[in-house]
KOLRODO-166663 format. One line per field, with one value per residue: x, y, z of N, C-alpha, C, O in turn; residue number from 1; residue in one letter. Coordinates in Angstrom, 2 decimals. Atoms other than C-alpha are relative to their C-alpha. Example, Ala and Ser with C-alpha at 12.3 -4.5 7.8 and 13.67 -1.06 7.14 Angstrom:
n_px <- [0.89 -0.82]
n_py <- [-1.19 -1.19]
n_pz <- [0.00 -0.06]
ca_px <- [12.30 13.67]
ca_py <- [-4.50 -1.06]
ca_pz <- [7.80 7.14]
c_px <- [0.90 -0.77]
c_py <- [1.20 1.09]
c_pz <- [0.00 0.73]
o_px <- [1.94 -0.26]
o_py <- [1.18 2.20]
o_pz <- [0.66 0.90]
num <- [1 2]
residu <- [A S]
This chain:
n_px <- [0.85 -0.76 0.29 0.64 -0.92 0.51 0.46 0.94 -0.33 0.42 -0.98 -1.19 0.31 0.08 -1.38 -0.70 0.46 -0.62 -1.43 -0.10 0.16 -1.27 -1.00 0.21 -0.26 -1.45 -0.59 0.40 -0.96 -1.24 -0.42 0.25 -0.40 1.07 0.05 1.28 1.02 -0.51 0.52 1.38 -0.01 -0.84 -1.15 0.35 1.27 0.25 0.97 0.32 0.67 0.42 -1.12 0.17 -0.28 -1.39 -0.75 0.56 -0.84 -0.08 -1.09 -0.25 -0.94 -0.13 -0.63 1.02 0.92 -0.70 0.01 1.38 0.27 -0.72 0.76 1.23 -0.41 -0.33 1.25 0.94 -0.54 1.00 0.74 0.60 1.22 0.95 1.06 -0.33 0.94 -0.49 1.14 -0.22 -1.07 -0.70 -0.93 -0.64 0.69 0.44 0.14 0.39 -0.62 0.29 -1.27 -0.13 -1.39 -0.41 -1.12 -1.22 -0.36 0.96 0.69 1.44 0.46 0.98 0.49 0.34 0.00 -0.84 0.39 -1.19 -0.01 -1.27 -0.17 -0.89 -0.40 -0.89 -0.15 -0.63 0.68 -0.71 0.43 0.94 0.51 0.94 0.84 0.40 1.16 -0.30 -1.44 -0.20 0.15 -1.22 -1.07 0.25 -0.33 -1.46 -0.63 -0.37 0.83 1.37 0.89 -0.10 1.13 -0.39 -0.75 -1.29 -0.94 -0.04 1.04]
n_py <- [-1.18 -1.24 -0.96 -1.22 -1.07 -1.33 -0.57 0.92 0.45 -1.06 -1.09 0.45 -0.09 -1.41 -0.51 0.54 -0.72 -1.34 0.19 0.35 -1.26 -0.72 0.76 -0.25 -1.43 -0.18 0.62 1.40 1.06 -0.33 -1.38 -0.32 1.01 0.86 -0.16 -0.65 1.04 1.16 0.20 0.50 1.40 0.93 0.43 1.20 -0.26 0.66 -0.58 1.07 -0.50 1.05 0.40 -0.40 -1.42 -0.29 -0.09 1.08 0.84 -0.30 -0.94 0.19 -0.86 -1.39 0.02 0.44 -1.12 -0.97 0.55 -0.09 -1.38 -0.20 0.72 -0.78 -1.21 0.39 0.37 -1.13 -1.34 -0.63 1.00 -0.82 0.42 -1.09 0.19 1.06 0.31 0.98 0.87 0.52 -0.79 0.82 0.93 -0.67 -1.10 0.26 -1.29 0.02 -1.15 -0.20 -0.43 -0.53 0.25 -0.10 0.89 -0.64 0.58 -0.25 -1.27 0.23 -0.21 0.95 -0.15 1.33 0.14 0.98 0.26 0.44 0.32 -0.45 0.51 -0.81 0.68 -0.82 -1.34 -0.03 0.81 1.26 0.64 -0.71 0.86 -0.68 0.83 -0.75 0.54 0.41 -0.12 0.02 -1.37 -0.72 0.52 -0.46 -1.43 -0.14 0.74 -0.89 0.20 -0.03 0.91 1.38 0.55 0.61 1.23 -0.30 -0.53 0.89 -0.29]
n_pz <- [0.00 0.12 -1.08 0.50 0.35 -0.31 1.27 0.64 1.35 0.91 -0.09 0.72 1.43 0.37 -0.02 1.16 1.19 -0.04 0.31 1.42 0.73 -0.19 0.75 1.43 0.25 -0.04 1.19 0.06 0.19 0.67 -0.29 -1.40 -0.97 -0.49 -1.46 -0.32 -0.11 -0.75 -1.36 0.00 0.42 -0.74 0.81 0.77 0.68 1.27 0.93 0.95 1.20 0.93 0.85 1.40 0.18 0.35 -1.25 -0.79 -0.84 -1.43 -0.31 -1.43 -0.71 0.46 1.32 0.95 0.25 0.86 1.37 0.47 0.42 1.27 1.04 0.24 0.71 1.37 0.66 0.04 -0.19 -0.85 -0.77 -1.05 -0.68 0.21 -0.98 -0.94 -1.06 -0.96 -0.27 -1.36 -0.61 -0.98 0.65 1.12 0.66 1.36 0.69 1.41 0.66 1.42 0.58 1.36 0.34 1.40 0.31 0.49 1.31 1.07 -0.18 -0.20 -1.37 -0.48 -1.36 -0.51 -1.45 -0.68 -1.37 -0.71 -1.42 -0.57 -1.35 -0.83 -1.23 -0.82 0.54 1.33 1.02 0.20 1.24 0.87 1.07 0.89 0.86 1.19 0.69 1.38 0.28 1.45 0.49 -0.38 0.85 1.36 0.07 -0.09 1.10 1.09 1.19 -0.49 0.71 -0.46 -0.74 -1.27 0.25 0.58 -0.99 -1.16 -1.00]
ca_px <- [0.00 1.26 1.61 -0.54 1.19 0.88 0.28 -2.69 -2.39 -4.31 -1.87 1.02 -0.67 -1.46 2.14 3.45 1.27 2.56 6.16 5.52 4.32 7.47 9.65 8.10 8.27 12.00 12.53 11.38 13.15 16.77 16.88 15.40 16.49 14.34 15.03 11.83 9.75 11.92 10.61 7.09 8.12 9.42 12.88 11.29 8.26 6.70 4.91 3.11 2.25 0.36 2.92 1.43 2.18 5.36 6.47 4.98 6.36 7.22 9.37 11.03 12.72 13.68 15.96 13.11 10.81 13.44 13.72 9.92 9.70 12.34 10.32 7.12 8.94 10.22 6.65 4.66 5.58 2.42 0.77 -1.66 -4.18 -7.17 -9.53 -9.22 -11.62 -10.40 -12.74 -11.20 -9.16 -8.06 -5.34 -5.30 -6.22 -8.17 -7.88 -9.66 -7.56 -8.60 -5.56 -4.87 -1.68 0.23 2.56 6.13 6.58 3.39 2.04 -1.38 -3.42 -5.64 -7.84 -8.27 -9.03 -6.64 -7.84 -5.02 -4.69 -1.97 -0.75 0.85 2.78 4.43 3.89 5.39 3.94 4.85 2.83 1.05 -1.15 -2.68 -5.55 -6.25 -9.55 -7.93 -4.18 -4.55 -5.75 -2.72 -0.34 -1.98 -1.61 2.08 2.75 4.66 2.45 -1.17 -2.62 -1.66 -4.46 -4.46 -3.21 -0.34 1.09 0.50 -2.68]
ca_py <- [0.00 3.44 5.97 9.09 12.04 15.68 16.47 14.97 13.05 15.84 18.48 16.42 16.21 19.92 20.74 18.46 20.15 23.59 22.29 20.84 24.25 25.83 23.11 23.60 27.42 27.08 25.22 21.72 18.52 18.94 22.57 22.85 21.00 18.05 19.07 21.17 18.00 15.48 16.15 15.12 11.65 8.70 7.52 4.26 5.86 3.98 5.62 3.08 4.32 2.24 0.27 1.37 5.06 6.66 7.10 3.81 1.49 1.58 4.49 3.91 6.22 9.86 9.06 7.23 10.23 12.54 10.23 10.11 13.92 13.90 11.30 13.35 16.47 14.63 13.53 16.70 20.33 21.27 19.24 21.16 20.14 22.23 20.80 18.68 16.99 15.24 12.26 10.94 13.10 10.26 7.74 6.57 9.83 9.70 12.63 13.08 15.37 16.79 17.33 19.49 18.40 19.00 16.40 17.58 15.23 16.09 19.36 17.72 18.49 16.31 16.69 13.63 12.56 10.78 9.19 8.79 6.95 8.40 6.62 8.70 7.10 9.05 12.36 11.33 9.97 6.29 5.27 6.94 4.94 6.90 5.33 6.54 6.11 5.77 5.14 4.46 8.05 9.39 7.16 8.16 11.89 11.35 9.10 10.91 9.36 10.37 7.87 4.73 2.51 0.95 -2.36 -0.72 1.02 -1.83 -0.58]
ca_pz <- [0.00 -0.91 1.89 1.55 -0.05 0.93 -2.73 -4.57 -7.81 -9.55 -8.26 -9.63 -13.04 -13.11 -12.14 -14.87 -17.50 -16.38 -16.54 -20.01 -21.25 -19.79 -21.35 -24.80 -24.52 -23.77 -27.05 -26.17 -27.15 -28.09 -26.94 -23.45 -20.34 -19.32 -15.69 -15.80 -16.20 -14.35 -10.79 -11.81 -13.01 -11.00 -12.13 -13.35 -15.04 -17.95 -20.88 -23.06 -26.56 -29.13 -31.16 -34.50 -33.89 -35.27 -31.64 -30.43 -27.80 -24.13 -22.97 -19.60 -17.12 -17.49 -20.44 -22.14 -21.69 -23.18 -26.21 -26.43 -26.56 -29.33 -31.28 -30.83 -32.00 -35.06 -35.85 -35.11 -35.66 -33.77 -30.99 -28.80 -26.19 -27.25 -24.66 -21.57 -19.20 -16.07 -15.74 -12.51 -10.17 -7.92 -8.64 -11.32 -12.96 -16.19 -18.61 -21.93 -24.10 -27.45 -29.65 -32.68 -34.42 -37.64 -39.15 -39.63 -42.65 -44.54 -43.14 -42.82 -39.70 -37.57 -34.52 -32.32 -28.75 -26.41 -23.20 -20.67 -17.42 -15.21 -12.10 -9.35 -6.51 -3.70 -5.50 -8.86 -12.09 -12.41 -15.46 -18.38 -20.74 -23.63 -25.56 -29.10 -30.94 -34.37 -34.62 -38.35 -38.93 -37.06 -39.01 -42.31 -41.58 -40.85 -43.87 -46.64 -49.37 -48.69 -51.18 -49.28 -48.06 -44.61 -46.04 -47.92 -44.86 -42.43 -40.73]
c_px <- [0.89 -0.37 -0.62 1.04 -0.65 -0.56 -0.91 0.49 -0.37 0.97 1.29 -0.22 -0.04 1.38 0.80 -0.42 0.60 1.49 0.19 -0.14 1.29 1.12 -0.12 0.28 1.50 0.70 -0.28 1.14 1.23 0.53 -0.12 0.46 -1.22 -0.18 -1.28 -1.09 0.39 -0.61 -1.40 -0.09 0.92 1.17 -0.29 -1.35 -0.09 -1.10 -0.24 -0.83 -0.38 1.13 -0.11 0.29 1.47 0.92 -0.49 1.03 -0.07 1.24 0.20 1.03 0.05 0.64 -0.98 -0.98 0.66 0.01 -1.41 -0.32 0.73 -0.75 -1.30 0.33 0.38 -1.26 -0.91 0.74 -0.99 -0.77 -0.56 -1.20 -0.96 -1.22 0.36 -1.10 0.64 -1.21 0.10 1.18 0.65 0.83 -0.66 -0.88 -0.43 -0.28 -0.40 0.52 -0.42 1.21 -0.20 1.49 0.24 1.26 1.19 0.32 -0.93 -0.66 -1.50 -0.35 -1.09 -0.43 -0.45 0.01 1.05 -0.53 1.24 -0.33 1.40 0.04 1.04 0.25 1.00 0.32 0.69 -0.75 0.85 -0.40 -0.99 -0.39 -1.01 -0.76 -0.54 -1.21 0.40 1.49 0.28 -0.13 1.25 1.15 -0.16 0.36 1.51 0.73 0.31 -0.85 -1.46 -0.94 0.04 -1.26 0.52 0.87 1.41 0.98 -0.05 -1.08 -1.11]
c_py <- [1.24 0.95 1.26 1.09 1.34 0.67 -1.03 -0.37 1.08 1.19 -0.36 0.16 1.45 0.65 -0.48 0.72 1.41 -0.10 -0.34 1.25 0.81 -0.64 0.28 1.45 0.28 -0.67 -1.47 -0.97 0.43 1.38 0.33 -1.15 -0.77 0.17 0.70 -1.05 -1.13 -0.18 -0.59 -1.49 -0.83 -0.43 -1.22 0.13 -0.81 0.75 -1.04 0.58 -1.17 -0.29 0.51 1.48 0.21 0.07 -1.07 -0.75 0.41 0.84 -0.03 0.98 1.40 0.06 -0.43 1.11 1.07 -0.48 0.03 1.41 0.32 -0.67 0.74 1.25 -0.29 -0.32 1.20 1.32 0.85 -1.11 0.72 -0.69 1.18 -0.12 -1.17 -0.13 -1.05 -0.84 -0.66 0.75 -0.71 -1.04 -1.33 1.10 -0.45 1.37 -0.25 1.29 0.04 0.72 0.60 -0.11 0.18 -0.84 0.79 -0.48 0.44 1.37 -0.16 0.11 -0.99 0.40 -1.37 0.00 -1.01 -0.12 -0.55 -0.44 0.35 -0.48 0.85 -0.75 0.89 1.35 0.09 -0.93 -1.25 -0.70 0.90 -0.96 0.79 -1.01 0.88 -0.67 -0.58 0.22 0.00 1.40 0.82 -0.41 0.51 1.47 0.21 -0.68 0.94 -0.15 -0.09 -1.01 -1.43 -0.43 -0.59 -1.24 0.29 0.55 -0.78 0.21 -0.91]
c_pz <- [0.00 1.13 -0.58 -0.25 0.34 -1.24 -0.69 -1.40 -1.03 0.02 -0.73 -1.50 -0.46 -0.02 -1.20 -1.28 -0.06 -0.38 -1.47 -0.86 0.09 -0.82 -1.50 -0.35 -0.02 -1.18 -0.13 -0.25 -0.80 0.29 1.49 0.90 0.49 1.51 0.45 0.27 0.96 1.40 0.06 -0.33 0.88 -0.90 -0.88 -0.71 -1.29 -0.75 -1.07 -1.14 -0.89 -0.98 -1.44 -0.26 -0.37 1.22 0.97 0.81 1.45 0.23 1.51 0.54 -0.58 -1.38 -1.08 -0.32 -0.86 -1.45 -0.59 -0.50 -1.30 -1.14 -0.33 -0.82 -1.44 -0.81 -0.23 0.10 0.80 0.69 1.22 0.62 -0.10 0.92 0.89 1.03 0.89 0.41 1.37 0.58 1.18 -0.75 -0.32 -0.57 -1.38 -0.63 -1.45 -0.62 -1.46 -0.59 -1.39 -0.33 -1.49 -0.20 -0.54 -1.43 -1.12 0.06 0.20 1.48 0.34 1.40 0.45 1.52 0.45 1.43 0.71 1.41 0.49 1.45 0.72 1.29 0.73 -0.65 -1.35 -0.95 -0.25 -1.30 -0.73 -1.11 -0.83 -0.86 -1.12 -0.63 -1.35 -0.31 -1.49 -0.59 0.30 -0.90 -1.44 -0.18 -0.03 -1.14 -1.16 -1.26 0.41 -0.65 0.48 0.73 1.31 -0.23 -0.49 1.02 1.31 1.02 0.00]
o_px <- [1.90 -1.55 -0.30 2.03 -1.87 -1.37 -0.57 1.31 0.38 1.26 1.90 0.63 0.52 1.68 1.58 0.43 0.99 1.99 1.18 0.58 1.75 1.92 0.88 0.84 1.95 1.93 -0.08 2.30 1.12 1.70 0.78 0.59 -2.25 -1.16 -1.68 -1.93 -0.48 -0.92 -1.81 -1.14 2.03 1.02 0.33 -2.01 0.92 -2.16 0.70 -2.02 0.30 1.71 0.91 0.34 2.31 2.13 -0.48 2.23 -0.88 2.35 -0.73 2.01 -0.58 0.23 -0.97 -1.38 0.01 -0.23 -1.57 -0.88 0.21 -0.88 -1.68 -0.40 0.15 -1.26 -1.47 1.64 -0.67 -1.24 0.15 -2.02 -0.72 -2.05 0.98 -1.60 1.05 -2.14 -0.91 2.27 1.36 0.59 -1.25 -2.10 0.21 -1.10 0.19 0.06 -0.44 1.62 -1.02 2.34 -0.66 2.23 1.03 0.78 -0.49 -1.18 -2.21 0.47 -1.78 0.38 -1.11 0.68 1.39 -0.68 1.84 -1.14 2.40 -0.82 2.13 -0.68 1.98 1.46 1.05 -1.30 2.04 0.36 -1.86 0.47 -2.15 -0.19 -1.15 -1.30 -0.14 1.86 1.27 0.62 1.69 1.88 0.82 0.93 2.01 1.93 -0.56 -1.03 -1.89 -2.01 -0.70 -1.86 1.72 1.87 2.35 2.19 0.42 -0.97 -2.04]
o_py <- [1.31 1.11 1.64 1.20 1.48 1.60 -2.21 0.32 1.32 1.77 0.50 0.69 1.80 1.44 0.28 1.05 1.88 0.72 0.07 1.40 1.37 0.07 0.54 1.73 1.22 -0.68 -2.04 -0.66 1.05 1.68 0.92 -2.29 -0.19 -0.33 0.56 -0.87 -1.76 -1.32 -1.10 -2.10 -0.41 -0.46 -1.40 -0.88 -1.05 1.03 -1.46 0.86 -2.19 0.63 0.72 1.90 -0.63 -0.14 -0.88 -0.68 1.26 0.44 0.27 1.32 1.71 0.86 0.10 1.28 1.65 0.31 0.27 1.58 1.07 -0.09 0.83 1.60 0.53 -0.18 1.36 1.46 1.97 -2.04 0.92 -1.29 2.23 0.78 -2.14 0.86 -2.11 -0.33 -1.04 0.77 -0.09 -1.31 -1.92 0.98 -1.29 2.14 -1.10 2.38 -0.99 1.77 0.12 0.45 0.03 -0.71 1.62 0.30 0.63 1.85 0.82 -0.21 -1.52 0.86 -2.10 0.82 -1.95 0.88 -1.52 0.18 0.04 -0.14 1.10 -1.17 1.35 1.82 1.18 -1.95 -1.16 -1.51 1.52 -1.53 0.97 -2.01 1.92 -1.90 -1.61 1.26 0.58 1.74 1.61 0.43 0.88 1.85 1.15 -0.45 1.69 0.82 -1.13 -1.27 -2.26 0.34 -0.71 -1.42 -0.43 0.37 -0.30 -0.31 -0.76]
o_pz <- [0.71 1.46 -1.71 0.48 0.30 -1.14 -0.75 -2.00 -1.98 -1.02 -1.36 -2.21 -1.50 -0.91 -1.77 -2.11 -1.13 -1.14 -2.08 -1.85 -0.91 -1.45 -2.17 -1.41 -0.68 -1.24 -1.20 0.04 -1.85 0.01 2.07 0.45 0.81 2.07 1.61 1.15 1.56 1.76 1.11 -0.17 1.20 -2.12 -1.92 -0.98 -1.96 -0.20 -1.75 -0.98 -0.90 -1.56 -2.09 -1.41 -0.04 1.10 2.19 0.55 1.84 -0.14 2.27 -0.12 -1.59 -2.21 -2.19 -1.47 -1.73 -2.36 -1.79 -1.58 -2.12 -2.22 -1.49 -1.74 -2.33 -2.03 -1.31 0.92 1.20 0.04 2.21 -0.08 0.50 0.99 0.46 1.56 0.42 1.05 1.96 0.00 1.97 -1.92 0.59 -0.63 -2.00 -0.14 -2.12 -0.29 -2.14 -0.11 -2.17 0.37 -2.31 0.54 -1.44 -2.26 -2.25 -0.95 0.42 2.35 -0.53 2.20 -0.29 2.15 -0.27 2.13 0.23 2.09 -0.15 2.26 0.19 1.98 0.14 -0.59 -1.79 -0.54 -0.55 -1.82 -0.12 -1.79 -0.41 -1.32 -0.87 -0.65 -1.76 -0.85 -1.94 -1.51 -0.52 -1.41 -2.08 -1.20 -0.66 -1.32 -1.58 -2.00 0.92 -0.11 -0.04 1.49 1.52 0.46 -0.14 0.87 2.34 2.13 0.80]
num <- [1 2 3 4 5 6 7 8 9 10 11 12 13 14 15 16 17 18 19 20 21 22 23 24 25 26 27 28 29 30 31 32 33 34 35 36 37 38 39 40 41 42 43 44 45 46 47 48 49 50 51 52 53 54 55 56 57 58 59 60 61 62 63 64 65 66 67 68 69 70 71 72 73 74 75 76 77 78 79 80 81 82 83 84 85 86 87 88 89 90 91 92 93 94 95 96 97 98 99 100 101 102 103 104 105 106 107 108 109 110 111 112 113 114 115 116 117 118 119 120 121 122 123 124 125 126 127 128 129 130 131 132 133 134 135 136 137 138 139 140 141 142 143 144 145 146 147 148 149 150 151 152 153 154 155]
residu <- [M T K P S A I S A L Q V L E G M Y R A E I E Y L A A G G P G A A S F S T L E P F F A P D V E L R Q A D S L P Y G G I W R G H G G L E R F F L A M S A T W D R F E I V G Q T I L S D T D P L V A L N H I H A R S R A T G R E L E F P I L Q T I T V T D G R I T E V R P F Y W D T A A I T A V C A P S P G L S R E E H G G]
């Protein structure tokens, strides 16, 4: 059993989102220091992205999160949360985010929802699991050849 923390899981998440905005404003992946975000994540944090996404897989630890942000930056030149609803403010947190993104490779834009579960232990995020409604649509927007069918690009 986890001991109670002086800071709530929701406060951790809100602090992380503020730090992410600061990190991106400072230049983001490859330019800004990850130290802005690091205090919000446990050293053994796991981020589990759908394997079919350009940045899919399991990203572990602070180094893994830094590499994830680099992969996201290589995929999207714009990735904004344009709406957010916290569906559960106790651990695990559940957030419904509405995203507006533009592919760096194609310039095409897409709006899509992501439902995330976020586990917080001892005041730090230990696991993030995003769930996408349509990973094929995301992959298609990012694919350099817009005419490919799902079968041709592995979807």
